[in-house]
N, C-alpha and C positions, 0 to 999 in steps of 0.2 A: 478756240475751245469748241468741242462738239456739243451739239444740242442733245438733250435726253432722247429725242426722237431718233436721231441718227444712231445713238448707242443701242437703243432698243431694236432698231432695224438690223444692226450688225448681229445682235444676239439671235434674232429670228433667222437670219441667213445661216448662221453657224448651226443652229438647231435643225434647220431644214437639211443641211448637209449630213448631220448625224442620223436623222431619220432616214434619209435616202440610203445611206450606207447600211443601216440595219435592215431595211427592206431588201436591198440587193443581196445581203448575206443570207437572208431567209429564202430568197428565190434561188440562190446557188444550192442551198441544201435540197430544195425540192427538185431542182434539175438533176442533182446527184441521185435522187430517188427514182427519177425516170430512167436514168442510165442503169441503175441497179435492177429495176423491174424488167428492162429489156434484156439484161444479161441473164436473169433467171428464166425468162421466156425461152431464150436459146438453150438454156440448161434443160428445161423440161422437154423441149423438142428433141434434143440429143439423147435424153434419158429414155424416151420412148423407143429410140432405135438402138438402145444399149451400147452407145458408142462413147461413153464418158467414163473418166477415171474418178476415183473417190476424191483425190486431191483437188481436182478441178471443181468438183461439186462443192467442196468445203470453201474454196476461195470465193466462189460466186455467192454462196449463202452468207458468207461473211459480209459482203456488200449490203445485203438486206439487214443484217444485224446492226451494222454501222448506221444505216439510214434510219432504223427504228430509234436508235438513241439520238441521232441528230434531229429527227422530227420533233422530239420533245424540246430540244434546244430552239428549234425554229418557232415552235409554238410560244415559248417564253419570250423570244425576241419580238414576235408580233404583238403579244399582249403588252409587253413593256413599251413598245412603240405607241400603242394606243393610249396608254396612260400618259406617256410623255407628251403626245399631241394634245391631250386634254389639259394637262397642267400648263403647257405653253399657251394654249388658247386663252385660258383665263388670266394668266400672268401678263400676257402681252396684248390683251384685248383692246386697251386704249390705243396702243400704237397702231394696231391694224385698222381700227376705225378712223383714227386721225389721218393715217396715210391715204385712206380712201377719200376723205374729205378734201385733203390737199390736192390729190390727183384729179379730182373732178371739179375743182374750183369753187367749192362751197365754203372756202375759208373766210 
C-alpha cells in the first residue's frame, strides 16, 4: 500500500505536468504573435513600394486579428496557472516540507 506522502508526490508531479503544458501553450500563442508581427512588417514594407494586392493584405491582417483574440486566451491561461500554483502550494505544503526533511536527513 502506498503511503500518503507518495500519493501526494504523484499528485504534485501530475500538476507540474499540467502547469508545464499550460505555460507551453501560452508560449506558443506568443510565438504566433511574433510570426504575425514579422508578417505585417513585410506587409508594410511592400505597401510602401505599392507592390501588394488587397487579398494578401487581408490575409496578413487576419493573422494580427487572430493573435489579438489568442492573446486574451493566453492571458487567461497564465492567470489560471498562477491561481493553480497558489492552490497547489497550500494544499500540498506539508508534502513539500516533509520531502525536504526526508531528503536532507532531518527525519
